[in-house]
C-alpha positions as a Python dict, from the first residue, in 0.01 Angstrom:
ca = {
    (1, 'M'): (0, 0, 0),
    (2, 'K'): (307, 249, 93),
    (3, 'R'): (472, 153, -211),
    (4, 'T'): (176, 201, -441),
    (5, 'M'): (79, 548, -288),
    (6, 'L'): (462, 661, -353),
    (7, 'V'): (432, 569, -691),
    (8, 'S'): (118, 783, -740),
    (9, 'L'): (228, 1058, -538),
    (10, 'G'): (569, 1042, -764),
    (11, 'L'): (404, 1032, -1088),
    (12, 'V'): (177, 1328, -993),
    (13, 'A'): (492, 1526, -891),
    (14, 'I'): (651, 1438, -1229),
    (15, 'L'): (334, 1555, -1408),
    (16, 'A'): (325, 1878, -1186),
    (17, 'F'): (678, 1966, -1266),
    (18, 'A'): (642, 1883, -1631),
    (19, 'L'): (368, 2125, -1655),
    (20, 'M'): (579, 2401, -1482),
    (21, 'A'): (875, 2330, -1678),
    (22, 'G'): (670, 2343, -1996),
    (23, 'C'): (562, 2686, -1927),
    (24, 'D'): (933, 2804, -1923),
    (25, 'E'): (1082, 2881, -2263),
    (26, 'K'): (1433, 2742, -2117),
    (27, 'A'): (1311, 2406, -2002),
    (28, 'E'): (1179, 2326, -2356),
    (29, 'D'): (1498, 2250, -2506),
    (30, 'P'): (1784, 2227, -2229),
    (31, 'A'): (2113, 2260, -2314),
    (32, 'S'): (2313, 2088, -2056),
    (33, 'G'): (2231, 1828, -1825),
    (34, 'P'): (2060, 1502, -1838),
    (35, 'A'): (1772, 1639, -2051),
    (36, 'A'): (2025, 1808, -2308),
    (37, 'G'): (1895, 1786, -2646),
    (38, 'K'): (1541, 1684, -2515),
    (39, 'T'): (1228, 1879, -2563),
    (40, 'L'): (1012, 1819, -2239),
    (41, 'V'): (616, 1793, -2314),
    (42, 'V'): (281, 1728, -2134),
    (43, 'F'): (12, 1616, -2322),
    (44, 'V'): (-351, 1492, -2257),
    (45, 'C'): (-549, 1241, -2468),
    (46, 'N'): (-934, 1285, -2455),
    (47, 'A'): (-1209, 1033, -2547),
    (48, 'D'): (-1584, 1063, -2565),
    (49, 'D'): (-1786, 770, -2440),
    (50, 'E'): (-1874, 708, -2797),
    (51, 'D'): (-1523, 667, -2915),
    (52, 'I'): (-1435, 395, -2650),
    (53, 'G'): (-1508, 82, -2829),
    (54, 'D'): (-1599, -293, -2668),
    (55, 'P'): (-1306, -541, -2657),
    (56, 'A'): (-1316, -766, -2987),
    (57, 'S'): (-1324, -1058, -2718),
    (58, 'Q'): (-1353, -1108, -2339),
    (59, 'T'): (-1278, -1424, -2141),
    (60, 'T'): (-1269, -1519, -1822),
    (61, 'V'): (-1007, -1750, -1670),
    (62, 'G'): (-998, -1783, -1287),
    (63, 'D'): (-999, -1467, -1122),
    (64, 'V'): (-868, -1253, -1452),
    (65, 'T'): (-1083, -1122, -1709),
    (66, 'Q'): (-906, -1095, -2049),
    (67, 'S'): (-1010, -819, -2266),
    (68, 'R'): (-844, -808, -2624),
    (69, 'N'): (-830, -532, -2881),
    (70, 'Q'): (-1044, -253, -2742),
    (71, 'V'): (-1013, 32, -2973),
    (72, 'I'): (-1018, 384, -2836),
    (73, 'V'): (-1015, 698, -3075),
    (74, 'F'): (-898, 1006, -2899),
    (75, 'T'): (-761, 1372, -2937),
    (76, 'S'): (-438, 1468, -2812),
    (77, 'E'): (-345, 1835, -2684),
    (78, 'A'): (2, 1877, -2616),
    (79, 'S'): (266, 2147, -2479),
    (80, 'D'): (423, 2061, -2810),
    (81, 'D'): (221, 2097, -3127),
    (82, 'R'): (378, 1802, -3269),
    (83, 'L'): (187, 1565, -3039),
    (84, 'D'): (-143, 1748, -3100),
    (85, 'G'): (-373, 1570, -3325),
    (86, 'T'): (-621, 1261, -3355),
    (87, 'G'): (-524, 905, -3210),
    (88, 'E'): (-624, 540, -3178),
    (89, 'L'): (-520, 312, -2891),
    (90, 'V'): (-527, -39, -2909),
    (91, 'V'): (-593, -181, -2524),
    (92, 'N'): (-538, -537, -2421),
    (93, 'N'): (-601, -581, -2055),
    (94, 'D'): (-611, -846, -1779),
    (95, 'T'): (-813, -746, -1505),
    (96, 'R'): (-821, -954, -1155),
    (97, 'T'): (-1120, -970, -918),
    (98, 'D'): (-920, -746, -681),
    (99, 'G'): (-947, -465, -922),
    (100, 'S'): (-550, -484, -1014),
    (101, 'S'): (-487, -476, -1382),
    (102, 'T'): (-182, -500, -1657),
    (103, 'G'): (-255, -383, -1979),
    (104, 'W'): (-47, -352, -2308),
    (105, 'G'): (-119, -216, -2682),
    (106, 'T'): (-31, 16, -2940),
    (107, 'M'): (-108, 419, -2965),
    (108, 'K'): (-74, 632, -3263),
    (109, 'I'): (-122, 1003, -3289),
    (110, 'T'): (-146, 1157, -3615),
    (111, 'N'): (-176, 1530, -3746),
    (112, 'D'): (-80, 1722, -4071),
    (113, 'G'): (312, 1680, -3987),
    (114, 'G'): (306, 1294, -3957),
    (115, 'T'): (260, 1021, -3689),
    (116, 'W'): (402, 910, -3376),
    (117, 'Q'): (322, 526, -3314),
    (118, 'G'): (442, 296, -3055),
    (119, 'N'): (381, 23, -2795),
    (120, 'W'): (249, 91, -2410),
    (121, 'D'): (233, -106, -2110),
    (122, 'A'): (37, -24, -1807),
    (123, 'A'): (-47, -144, -1466),
    (124, 'S'): (-286, -62, -1199),
    (125, 'G'): (-288, -207, -823),
    (126, 'A'): (-590, -280, -642),
    (127, 'K'): (-570, -15, -388),
    (128, 'V'): (-465, 289, -606),
    (129, 'N'): (-800, 441, -638),
    (130, 'G'): (-835, 299, -973),
    (131, 'D'): (-530, 475, -1152),
    (132, 'V'): (-381, 332, -1442),
    (133, 'Y'): (-2, 367, -1472),
    (134, 'F'): (149, 373, -1843),
    (135, 'A'): (495, 374, -1987),
    (136, 'Q'): (538, 410, -2349),
    (137, 'N'): (778, 508, -2656),
    (138, 'M'): (662, 635, -2991),
    (139, 'T'): (818, 670, -3296),
    (140, 'G'): (804, 972, -3534),
    (141, 'T'): (747, 963, -3918),
    (142, 'G'): (673, 1219, -4160),
    (143, 'D'): (813, 1546, -4039),
    (144, 'Y'): (889, 1384, -3717),
    (145, 'E'): (1109, 1118, -3885),
    (146, 'G'): (1415, 1023, -3663),
    (147, 'L'): (1259, 1167, -3346),
    (148, 'V'): (1092, 941, -3035),
    (149, 'C'): (867, 1007, -2761),
    (150, 'R'): (935, 894, -2443),
    (151, 'C'): (657, 922, -2173),
    (152, 'L'): (506, 810, -1852),
    (153, 'G'): (114, 866, -1827),
    (154, 'I'): (-178, 832, -1568),
    (155, 'Q'): (-543, 775, -1601),
    (156, 'G'): (-693, 862, -1284),
    (157, 'A'): (-1063, 916, -1205),
    (158, 'V'): (-941, 1000, -829),
    (159, 'T'): (-578, 1139, -859),
    (160, 'L'): (-624, 1377, -1180),
    (161, 'G'): (-995, 1389, -1205),
    (162, 'L'): (-972, 1249, -1536),
    (163, 'D'): (-1269, 973, -1667),
    (164, 'D'): (-1185, 902, -2021),
    (165, 'S'): (-882, 1103, -2029),
    (166, 'A'): (-483, 1038, -1972),
    (167, 'A'): (-215, 1260, -1879),
    (168, 'Y'): (147, 1226, -2024),
    (169, 'T'): (455, 1376, -1938),
    (170, 'G'): (780, 1252, -2092),
    (171, 'W'): (1036, 1432, -2378),
    (172, 'I'): (1112, 1406, -2721),
    (173, 'E'): (1445, 1341, -2837),
    (174, 'Q'): (1662, 1220, -3146),
    (175, 'A'): (1623, 822, -3188),
    (176, 'E'): (1917, 593, -3099),
}
């Protein structure tokens, strides 16, 4: 319980720091230190109820409900215009009867400049107020060729007041 709460508070602190840093032009493209050459970003992905599809399949095995290939259409609004756009999230999730879950899938954001596409993984503890934590890497195409966006996210109705939205913080850098 303590570990889960610390993770929750840590992620909220990271998001708050990134929001503040995103407002300072000097923080946008640091010249030195561990963030050198990286553009700090914060973005929110919003989905309406009608944009959240049902899973293609759902099976219960023991105390785990396995949901596969649920498609969610969303809009992304970011501190960096390169991550603004429309997107599609494909969700696979294993939810246990205690409320904890693990998830994985793909995410794609598209705009006039190109696309960001990649894989994500997520986890939720049973006693973390229903918050889900994401880790994700997306590779850019089009104008974003050669760039990668690395981010952490949270979908938390309690912690952040988000229902069908997820908030992310991270950075854009040159691909290795």
